[in-house]
C-alpha positions as CSV (number, residue, x, y, z in Angstrom):
1,M,3.8,23.4,11.3
2,K,5.3,23.5,7.8
3,E,2.9,24.7,5.1
4,T,2.6,24.1,1.4
5,N,2.9,26.9,-1.2
6,D,-0.8,27.6,-1.0
7,G,-0.7,28.1,2.8
8,R,-2.2,24.7,3.8
9,P,-0.5,22.6,6.5
10,E,1.8,20.0,4.9
11,K,0.4,16.5,5.3
12,K,2.6,13.6,6.1
13,C,2.3,10.1,4.9
14,L,4.0,6.7,5.5
15,V,4.0,4.3,2.5
16,T,5.3,0.7,3.1
17,G,6.9,-1.2,0.3
18,G,7.7,2.2,-1.1
19,A,10.6,1.2,-3.2
20,G,8.7,-1.3,-5.3
21,G,6.7,-0.8,-8.5
22,L,3.4,0.2,-6.9
23,G,5.1,1.9,-4.0
24,T,7.3,4.1,-6.1
25,A,4.2,5.3,-8.1
26,I,2.3,6.0,-4.9
27,C,5.2,7.8,-3.3
28,T,5.8,9.9,-6.4
29,T,2.1,10.8,-6.8
30,L,1.8,11.9,-3.2
31,C,5.1,13.8,-3.3
32,M,4.0,15.7,-6.4
33,A,0.7,16.6,-4.7
34,G,2.6,18.2,-1.9
35,Y,2.7,15.5,0.7
36,R,5.7,14.9,3.0
37,V,6.4,11.2,2.2
38,F,8.2,8.6,4.3
39,M,9.1,5.7,2.1
40,H,9.4,2.5,4.2
41,D,11.2,-0.5,2.7
42,L,13.9,-3.1,3.4
43,P,17.4,-1.7,4.2
44,A,18.7,-3.7,1.2
45,S,16.1,-2.2,-1.2
46,P,16.9,0.6,-3.6
47,G,14.8,2.9,-1.4
48,A,17.5,5.5,-0.9
49,E,18.2,5.8,-4.6
50,V,14.5,5.8,-5.5
51,A,13.7,8.6,-3.0
52,A,16.6,10.6,-4.3
53,Q,15.3,10.3,-7.9
54,I,11.8,11.4,-6.9
55,N,13.2,14.3,-5.0
56,A,15.3,15.4,-7.9
57,A,12.4,15.1,-10.3
58,A,10.2,17.1,-7.9
59,G,12.8,19.7,-7.2
60,T,12.2,19.3,-3.5
61,E,13.1,17.1,-0.5
62,R,9.7,15.7,0.4
63,I,10.7,12.0,0.2
64,T,12.6,10.4,3.1
65,F,13.7,6.8,2.9
66,L,12.8,4.9,6.1
67,P,14.6,1.5,6.2
68,G,13.0,-1.3,8.1
69,D,11.6,-4.8,8.0
70,L,7.8,-5.4,8.2
71,A,8.6,-9.0,9.5
72,D,9.9,-7.5,12.8
73,L,6.7,-6.3,14.4
74,D,8.3,-5.1,17.6
75,A,10.9,-3.0,15.8
76,L,8.2,-1.7,13.4
77,R,6.0,-0.6,16.3
78,Q,8.9,1.3,17.9
79,R,9.9,2.9,14.6
80,A,6.4,4.0,13.9
81,A,6.0,5.5,17.4
82,R,9.3,7.3,17.0
83,L,8.3,8.7,13.6
84,Q,4.9,9.8,15.0
85,E,6.5,11.6,17.9
86,E,9.2,13.3,15.8
87,E,6.7,14.5,13.1
88,G,3.8,15.4,15.4
89,G,1.6,12.8,13.8
90,I,1.2,11.1,10.4
91,D,-1.9,12.1,8.3
92,V,-1.9,9.2,5.8
93,L,-0.8,5.5,6.1
94,V,-0.6,3.4,2.9
95,N,-0.1,-0.3,3.8
96,N,1.4,-1.4,0.5
97,G,4.3,-3.6,1.4
98,G,4.0,-7.4,1.1
99,I,5.4,-10.6,-0.3
100,D,3.8,-12.9,-2.9
101,T,4.0,-16.5,-1.6
102,I,3.4,-19.1,-4.2
103,G,3.1,-22.9,-3.6
104,E,0.7,-25.8,-3.4
105,L,-1.0,-26.2,0.0
106,D,0.9,-29.3,1.0
107,G,4.3,-27.7,0.1
108,I,4.0,-24.5,2.1
109,T,6.0,-24.5,5.3
110,L,4.7,-23.0,8.5
111,H,7.5,-20.5,8.4
112,E,6.4,-19.3,4.9
113,F,2.8,-19.1,6.0
114,Q,3.5,-17.1,9.1
115,D,5.9,-14.8,7.3
116,T,3.2,-14.0,4.7
117,Q,0.6,-13.2,7.3
118,T,3.1,-11.1,9.4
119,I,4.4,-9.0,6.5
120,N,1.2,-8.7,4.5
121,S,-1.4,-8.1,7.2
122,S,0.0,-8.1,10.8
123,A,2.3,-5.2,10.0
124,A,-0.7,-3.2,8.7
125,F,-2.5,-3.8,12.0
126,V,0.6,-2.6,14.0
127,L,1.0,0.5,11.9
128,S,-2.7,1.3,11.9
129,Q,-2.8,0.9,15.7
130,V,0.1,3.2,16.3
131,L,-0.5,5.9,13.8
132,S,-4.2,6.2,14.2
133,A,-3.6,7.5,17.7
134,G,-1.8,10.4,16.2
135,M,-4.5,10.9,13.6
136,R,-7.1,11.3,16.4
137,Q,-5.0,14.1,17.8
138,L,-4.8,15.7,14.4
139,G,-8.5,15.6,14.0
140,G,-8.6,12.9,11.2
141,G,-6.6,10.9,8.7
142,Q,-6.7,8.3,6.1
143,I,-5.5,4.7,5.9
144,V,-5.4,2.8,2.6
145,N,-4.7,-1.0,2.5
146,I,-3.4,-2.4,-0.8
147,M,-5.2,-5.8,-1.5
148,S,-5.2,-7.9,-4.7
149,I,-7.4,-9.5,-7.3
150,I,-6.1,-12.8,-6.0
151,L,-8.6,-12.6,-3.2
152,S,-11.5,-13.1,-5.6
153,G,-10.3,-16.7,-6.1
154,G,-9.6,-18.6,-9.3
155,W,-6.0,-19.4,-8.7
156,N,-4.2,-22.5,-7.3
157,A,-1.1,-22.3,-5.1
158,R,-1.9,-19.0,-3.5
159,V,-3.5,-19.8,-0.2
160,P,-1.2,-17.9,2.2
161,Y,-1.2,-14.8,0.0
162,A,-5.0,-14.8,-0.5
163,M,-5.5,-15.3,3.2
164,S,-3.3,-12.4,4.1
165,K,-5.2,-10.1,1.7
166,G,-8.5,-11.3,3.1
167,S,-7.3,-10.2,6.5
168,L,-6.7,-6.7,5.0
169,L,-10.3,-6.6,3.9
170,G,-11.5,-7.4,7.4
171,L,-9.0,-4.8,8.9
172,T,-10.3,-2.2,6.4
173,R,-13.9,-2.6,7.4
174,A,-13.4,-3.0,11.1
175,L,-11.1,0.0,11.3
176,A,-13.5,2.1,9.2
177,R,-16.3,1.4,11.7
178,E,-14.1,2.0,14.8
179,L,-12.2,5.0,13.6
180,G,-15.0,6.8,11.7
181,P,-16.1,8.9,14.7
182,Y,-12.6,10.4,14.8
183,N,-12.8,11.4,11.1
184,I,-10.3,8.7,10.1
185,R,-11.3,7.1,6.9
186,V,-10.1,3.6,6.0
187,N,-10.3,2.1,2.6
188,A,-8.6,-0.5,0.4
189,V,-7.4,-0.6,-3.2
190,S,-7.6,-4.0,-4.9
191,P,-5.3,-4.0,-8.0
192,G,-5.6,-6.4,-10.8
193,A,-2.5,-7.6,-12.8
194,I,-0.1,-4.6,-12.8
195,P,3.1,-4.9,-14.7
196,T,5.9,-4.6,-12.1
197,N,9.0,-6.6,-11.3
198,M,6.9,-8.8,-9.1
199,E,5.1,-10.0,-12.2
200,R,8.3,-11.2,-13.9
201,K,8.2,-14.5,-12.1
202,F,5.1,-15.5,-14.2
203,W,7.0,-15.3,-17.5
204,T,10.4,-16.1,-18.8
205,D,11.5,-15.1,-22.3
206,S,8.2,-13.5,-23.4
207,R,5.3,-12.0,-21.5
208,E,2.9,-12.3,-24.5
209,E,1.2,-15.4,-23.2
210,L,0.7,-13.7,-19.8
211,D,-0.7,-10.6,-21.5
212,R,-3.2,-12.6,-23.5
213,F,-4.4,-14.4,-20.4
214,I,-4.8,-11.1,-18.5
215,L,-6.5,-9.3,-21.3
216,D,-8.9,-12.2,-21.8
217,K,-10.0,-11.8,-18.1
218,Q,-10.3,-8.0,-18.2
219,A,-13.3,-6.1,-19.7
220,L,-10.9,-3.3,-20.7
221,K,-8.4,-4.6,-23.2
222,F,-5.2,-2.9,-22.2
223,R,-2.7,-3.4,-19.5
224,A,-2.7,-1.1,-16.5
225,T,0.3,0.7,-15.0
226,P,1.4,1.4,-11.4
227,Q,0.1,4.9,-11.9
228,D,-3.5,3.6,-12.2
229,V,-3.1,2.2,-8.7
230,A,-1.4,5.4,-7.4
231,D,-4.2,7.5,-8.8
232,A,-6.8,5.4,-6.9
233,V,-4.8,5.7,-3.7
234,F,-4.6,9.5,-4.1
235,F,-8.3,9.7,-4.7
236,L,-9.0,7.8,-1.4
237,V,-6.7,10.0,0.7
238,S,-8.0,13.2,-0.9
239,D,-11.0,15.3,0.1
240,Q,-12.7,14.2,-3.0
241,S,-13.5,10.9,-1.2
242,R,-14.4,12.5,2.1
243,F,-17.6,10.5,2.4
244,I,-16.1,7.2,1.5
245,T,-14.9,4.7,4.1
246,G,-14.8,0.9,4.5
247,H,-14.7,0.6,0.7
248,E,-12.7,-1.8,-1.4
249,L,-11.9,0.0,-4.7
250,H,-11.2,-2.5,-7.5
251,V,-8.6,-1.3,-10.0
252,N,-8.5,-4.3,-12.4
253,G,-10.1,-3.3,-15.7
254,G,-13.3,-5.1,-14.9
255,W,-11.6,-8.4,-14.2
256,Y,-13.5,-8.8,-11.0
257,M,-17.1,-7.4,-10.7
258,G,-18.2,-8.8,-7.4
């Protein structure tokens, strides 16, 4: 088993949606902390370039781009099983990949609805099911599901997306209970409004109006960055949170205090 510079076994993690704004920050943070990172994203994504950039900055080859589509659950299961066999198990799974479906209830097609559930939540179930088997053999592991402030309500035209994130909350709590005896911790991070490319669809020429809306909702009067979410993920996979499981960690500047 490969070891880090301080003699500890090198931990391996899979991050879905790894080439996006949040995913890149999560992959970078884990890489810099000494993890071997498998960055999963669509074949057409900039994943290969992003992985190369992180490796260059880190001066190492800890990031590997793993192309694939979360919408194809059978292929995803096979890919995860192959990765687990080749690597001797995966210590950390971050279910970050997803799509943000927007539309009024009567305008959403069944295909759009099903795609949202498959990519945002069913894929997380498949990966958790496959990779937790290896975590048991390793003596433990961590799973982190990325949720959203959208689940707290207050928005129109977001039913499929909110429903998929609600499924992740149920998955988090149920898995935490079932996998706890195997020293596998399962938690969720629920980000607020984080400036990424995904946010661009909510503004055109200027984001000032959007910023004002967000800051009015938040208790903290500054915009977050993807690094704020990555830091929360790192906390939940580190030994510093060894007695935390089944928890939804809100990273939204006090927007939601439920």
